[in-house]
KOLPATOR-715787 format. One record per residue (C-alpha): x negated, y negated, z negated; residue in one letter. Coordinates in Angstrom, 3 decimals. Layout:
east: X, north: Y, up: Z, code: A
...
This chain:
east: -27.993, north: -26.154, up: -41.740, code: M
east: -27.590, north: -29.772, up: -40.933, code: R
east: -24.253, north: -31.424, up: -40.774, code: K
east: -23.328, north: -33.320, up: -37.625, code: A
east: -21.647, north: -36.652, up: -37.996, code: P
east: -17.877, north: -36.289, up: -37.650, code: P
east: -17.642, north: -38.956, up: -35.003, code: D
east: -19.762, north: -37.070, up: -32.425, code: L
east: -17.851, north: -35.721, up: -29.417, code: P
east: -17.731, north: -31.881, up: -29.402, code: P
east: -20.001, north: -31.521, up: -26.341, code: E
east: -22.847, north: -33.295, up: -28.219, code: Q
east: -22.413, north: -31.337, up: -31.497, code: D
east: -25.141, north: -28.662, up: -31.631, code: D
east: -23.572, north: -26.534, up: -34.378, code: R
east: -22.266, north: -23.082, up: -33.479, code: D
east: -18.534, north: -22.305, up: -33.434, code: D
east: -18.523, north: -20.560, up: -36.788, code: A
east: -20.165, north: -23.571, up: -38.496, code: S
east: -17.704, north: -25.913, up: -36.870, code: L
east: -14.773, north: -23.777, up: -38.012, code: F
east: -16.040, north: -23.616, up: -41.616, code: R
east: -16.548, north: -27.390, up: -41.609, code: A
east: -13.063, north: -27.956, up: -40.216, code: A
east: -11.312, north: -25.906, up: -42.896, code: I
east: -13.550, north: -27.131, up: -45.689, code: G
east: -15.263, north: -23.816, up: -46.400, code: A
east: -18.673, north: -25.480, up: -46.682, code: D
east: -17.374, north: -27.762, up: -49.462, code: A
east: -15.890, north: -24.846, up: -51.441, code: G
east: -12.303, north: -25.883, up: -50.786, code: Q
east: -11.304, north: -22.486, up: -49.341, code: V
east: -10.533, north: -19.506, up: -51.480, code: R
east: -11.478, north: -16.061, up: -50.092, code: V
east: -8.632, north: -13.563, up: -50.194, code: L
east: -9.251, north: -10.102, up: -51.548, code: P
east: -9.467, north: -7.286, up: -49.020, code: D
east: -6.033, north: -6.060, up: -47.992, code: A
east: -4.991, north: -2.536, up: -48.783, code: A
east: -5.196, north: -0.202, up: -45.798, code: P
east: -1.927, north: 0.300, up: -43.921, code: P
east: 0.126, north: 3.270, up: -45.071, code: P
east: -0.581, north: 6.531, up: -43.338, code: A
east: 1.914, north: 7.797, up: -40.802, code: A
east: 4.482, north: 10.062, up: -42.432, code: P
east: 3.759, north: 13.737, up: -42.226, code: K
east: 5.958, north: 15.589, up: -39.744, code: P
east: 8.850, north: 17.473, up: -41.246, code: R
east: 8.284, north: 21.189, up: -41.516, code: P
east: 9.975, north: 23.020, up: -38.688, code: S
east: 12.005, north: 26.169, up: -39.060, code: A
east: 10.110, north: 28.374, up: -36.652, code: K
east: 12.245, north: 31.448, up: -37.283, code: M
east: 15.457, north: 29.504, up: -36.649, code: A
east: 14.036, north: 28.073, up: -33.419, code: R
east: 12.917, north: 31.557, up: -32.363, code: R
east: 16.403, north: 32.949, up: -33.120, code: D
east: 18.055, north: 30.139, up: -31.137, code: E
east: 15.727, north: 30.773, up: -28.197, code: D
east: 16.522, north: 34.497, up: -28.335, code: A
east: 20.263, north: 33.765, up: -28.440, code: A
east: 19.965, north: 31.436, up: -25.433, code: R
east: 18.045, north: 34.100, up: -23.531, code: L
east: 20.651, north: 36.740, up: -24.392, code: E
east: 23.465, north: 34.383, up: -23.320, code: F
east: 21.736, north: 33.770, up: -19.967, code: R
east: 21.347, north: 37.531, up: -19.554, code: H
east: 25.044, north: 38.072, up: -20.303, code: V
east: 26.000, north: 35.409, up: -17.758, code: L
east: 23.716, north: 36.975, up: -15.170, code: A
east: 25.225, north: 40.423, up: -15.739, code: S
east: 28.806, north: 39.223, up: -16.203, code: A
east: 31.600, north: 40.906, up: -14.324, code: L
east: 33.517, north: 38.915, up: -11.753, code: E
east: 37.268, north: 38.901, up: -11.140, code: A
east: 37.262, north: 41.695, up: -8.536, code: G
east: 34.755, north: 43.984, up: -10.274, code: D
east: 36.032, north: 47.297, up: -11.653, code: A
east: 35.245, north: 48.206, up: -15.248, code: L
east: 33.580, north: 51.577, up: -15.509, code: S
east: 31.818, north: 53.403, up: -18.338, code: Y
east: 31.415, north: 56.918, up: -19.743, code: R
east: 29.424, north: 58.481, up: -22.562, code: R
east: 26.775, north: 60.999, up: -21.531, code: E
east: 28.792, north: 64.019, up: -22.670, code: H
east: 31.843, north: 62.932, up: -20.611, code: V
east: 31.743, north: 64.399, up: -17.114, code: T
east: 31.810, north: 62.207, up: -13.995, code: P
east: 34.978, north: 64.093, up: -12.982, code: R
east: 36.820, north: 62.625, up: -15.989, code: V
east: 35.774, north: 59.129, up: -14.937, code: L
east: 37.059, north: 59.748, up: -11.401, code: K
east: 40.409, north: 60.918, up: -12.791, code: K
east: 40.605, north: 57.715, up: -14.854, code: L
east: 39.851, north: 55.644, up: -11.744, code: A
east: 42.677, north: 57.395, up: -9.870, code: R
east: 45.080, north: 56.786, up: -12.773, code: G
east: 45.615, north: 60.484, up: -13.444, code: E
east: 45.743, north: 59.993, up: -17.207, code: Y
east: 48.977, north: 58.635, up: -18.642, code: A
east: 48.544, north: 55.686, up: -20.982, code: A
east: 50.249, north: 56.394, up: -24.290, code: Q
east: 50.146, north: 52.759, up: -25.405, code: E
east: 49.380, north: 49.376, up: -23.849, code: E
east: 47.957, north: 46.069, up: -25.054, code: L
east: 48.371, north: 42.898, up: -22.983, code: D
east: 45.688, north: 40.281, up: -23.719, code: L
east: 46.399, north: 38.344, up: -20.543, code: H
east: 46.089, north: 34.570, up: -21.146, code: G
east: 45.067, north: 34.712, up: -24.821, code: L
east: 42.124, north: 32.763, up: -26.257, code: P
east: 39.046, north: 34.975, up: -26.550, code: A
east: 38.899, north: 34.893, up: -30.367, code: S
east: 42.555, north: 35.994, up: -30.673, code: N
east: 42.109, north: 38.623, up: -27.954, code: A
east: 39.077, north: 40.105, up: -29.696, code: E
east: 40.872, north: 40.426, up: -33.036, code: A
east: 43.959, north: 41.992, up: -31.386, code: L
east: 41.847, north: 44.410, up: -29.354, code: L
east: 39.928, north: 45.634, up: -32.399, code: R
east: 43.157, north: 46.084, up: -34.380, code: E
east: 44.848, north: 47.848, up: -31.437, code: F
east: 41.979, north: 50.326, up: -31.018, code: L
east: 41.920, north: 51.010, up: -34.767, code: R
east: 45.690, north: 51.723, up: -34.748, code: D
east: 45.436, north: 53.938, up: -31.660, code: C
east: 42.657, north: 55.914, up: -33.267, code: R
east: 44.571, north: 56.352, up: -36.521, code: S
east: 47.653, north: 57.605, up: -34.596, code: H
east: 45.597, north: 60.068, up: -32.545, code: G
east: 46.225, north: 58.486, up: -29.124, code: L
east: 44.000, north: 59.748, up: -26.320, code: G
east: 44.550, north: 57.269, up: -23.473, code: C
east: 45.558, north: 53.604, up: -23.607, code: V
east: 45.761, north: 50.735, up: -21.140, code: R
east: 44.435, north: 47.265, up: -21.897, code: I
east: 45.552, north: 44.415, up: -19.650, code: V
east: 42.918, north: 41.675, up: -19.666, code: H
east: 43.769, north: 39.846, up: -16.452, code: G
east: 41.412, north: 39.043, up: -13.617, code: K
east: 40.243, north: 35.717, up: -15.010, code: G
east: 40.810, north: 33.708, up: -11.863, code: R
east: 42.215, north: 30.764, up: -13.825, code: N
east: 39.410, north: 30.710, up: -16.384, code: S
east: 37.655, north: 27.379, up: -16.933, code: E
east: 34.271, north: 29.121, up: -16.889, code: E
east: 35.018, north: 30.643, up: -13.462, code: R
east: 34.251, north: 34.026, up: -15.034, code: L
east: 36.821, north: 36.514, up: -16.341, code: P
east: 36.218, north: 35.861, up: -20.036, code: V
east: 38.630, north: 38.462, up: -21.404, code: L
east: 37.493, north: 41.101, up: -18.927, code: K
east: 33.879, north: 40.663, up: -20.020, code: N
east: 34.935, north: 40.626, up: -23.690, code: L
east: 36.887, north: 43.887, up: -23.305, code: V
east: 33.967, north: 45.511, up: -21.456, code: D
east: 31.497, north: 44.507, up: -24.184, code: R
east: 33.684, north: 45.649, up: -27.087, code: I
east: 34.614, north: 48.982, up: -25.500, code: L
east: 30.956, north: 49.805, up: -24.780, code: R
east: 30.037, north: 49.200, up: -28.425, code: Q
east: 32.679, north: 51.456, up: -29.956, code: R
east: 31.765, north: 55.014, up: -30.861, code: A
east: 35.398, north: 56.187, up: -30.495, code: D
east: 35.580, north: 55.146, up: -26.815, code: V
east: 34.658, north: 58.097, up: -24.598, code: L
east: 35.172, north: 56.445, up: -21.193, code: A
east: 37.029, north: 53.657, up: -19.453, code: F
east: 37.747, north: 52.606, up: -15.885, code: H
east: 39.885, north: 50.077, up: -14.053, code: S
east: 43.018, north: 51.882, up: -12.801, code: P
east: 44.435, north: 51.862, up: -9.257, code: P
east: 46.178, north: 48.632, up: -8.128, code: P
east: 49.649, north: 50.010, up: -8.946, code: A
east: 48.599, north: 50.367, up: -12.607, code: Q
east: 46.875, north: 46.985, up: -12.980, code: G
east: 43.795, north: 47.329, up: -10.797, code: G
east: 40.845, north: 45.158, up: -11.815, code: T
east: 43.076, north: 43.220, up: -14.209, code: G
east: 43.406, north: 46.203, up: -16.575, code: A
east: 41.444, north: 49.147, up: -17.892, code: V
east: 42.366, north: 52.710, up: -18.869, code: L
east: 40.521, north: 53.857, up: -22.004, code: V
east: 39.952, north: 57.414, up: -23.209, code: L
east: 39.659, north: 57.552, up: -26.976, code: L
east: 38.133, north: 60.276, up: -29.094, code: E
east: 40.764, north: 62.076, up: -31.162, code: K
east: 39.987, north: 62.764, up: -34.787, code: H
């Protein structure tokens, strides 16, 4: 390759751009040192392993919570439940308040965690003393922040889960109405 005189204007120089660049930096004269090839950039970090079972459990809990909210009782709803072997007539008598409550627990206005512990202890004591019918006052939940009767739904859920609860129903208004529940307990 022939070298153009340095005093020629660029438009008259017939060398290609690469030759001009090498001449400008002195590569043709051996003044430039070639750098070794650079190492490849680091690979992207591998994603952290995910806890699929934990995510599945959380999704199931969210679904169950939505289901509970969808089936939640409202302030004016009556609580009502009976085991299969308890006759519908017994449930009607409970609804009319024909069973006398032998003991009463007032949960009205308590935080849910305290109310749950007191309710479980109360039912255990009633069972150990052989009581057959008790009243639980849970309130109507009209002042609840969640706009749902939290304690009423808590009482309903706990009573349904207990094997010693035969039946329960909200009593007539004079005995607490939808802010209370009469519970028939199995005697041992």
